C-alpha positions in Angstrom: -13.6 23.4 -11.8 -16.8 22.2 -10.2 -17.5 19.0 -8.3 -20.5 16.8 -9.1 -22.3 14.0 -7.4 -21.1 10.7 -8.8 -24.7 9.3 -8.3 -27.0 12.0 -9.8 -24.7 14.6 -11.3 -25.9 17.5 -9.0 -23.3 20.2 -8.4 -21.6 20.0 -5.0 -20.0 22.6 -2.9 -16.8 21.7 -1.0 -18.5 21.8 2.4 -21.3 19.3 1.4 -21.2 16.0 3.2 -24.4 14.7 1.3 -25.6 15.5 -2.2 -28.5 18.0 -2.1 -30.1 16.3 -5.1 -30.2 12.6 -4.1 -28.8 12.4 -0.5 -25.8 10.2 -1.4 -22.9 10.7 0.9 -20.2 12.7 -0.7 -16.9 10.8 -1.0 -13.9 12.4 0.7 -11.9 11.7 -2.5 -12.8 14.4 -5.0 -14.1 13.6 -8.5 -14.0 16.5 -10.8 -15.5 16.8 -14.3 -14.3 19.3 -16.8 -15.0 20.1 -20.4 -12.3 19.1 -22.9 -13.0 22.0 -25.3 -14.3 19.6 -28.0 -17.8 18.8 -26.6 -16.6 16.0 -24.3 -15.9 15.7 -20.6 -12.8 14.7 -18.7 -13.3 12.9 -15.3 -10.4 13.6 -12.9 -10.6 10.8 -10.2 -8.1 9.6 -7.6 -6.2 6.5 -8.6 -8.2 3.3 -7.9 -11.6 5.1 -8.0 -14.4 3.6 -10.2 -16.7 5.9 -12.0 -19.9 4.6 -13.5 -21.4 6.5 -16.4 -25.1 5.9 -17.1 -27.1 6.5 -20.2 -29.3 9.0 -18.4 -29.8 12.4 -20.0 -27.1 15.0 -19.1 -27.8 16.8 -15.8 -30.2 19.7 -16.3 -31.6 18.4 -19.6 -35.4 18.2 -19.6 -36.2 17.3 -23.3 
């Protein structure tokens, strides 16, 4: 399971304190994103955490 920046979607290593893609401080509470096996994503977030999903293209897409 990988962790991703909640601001830009860049992959994050556990030791990162700031996102290498956008510089946003990495929250201490972990948000993980995993595939559901049906083409969708499941966001695992701590209770009380707000996740904002934008209409930006998926991370890594250039078309």
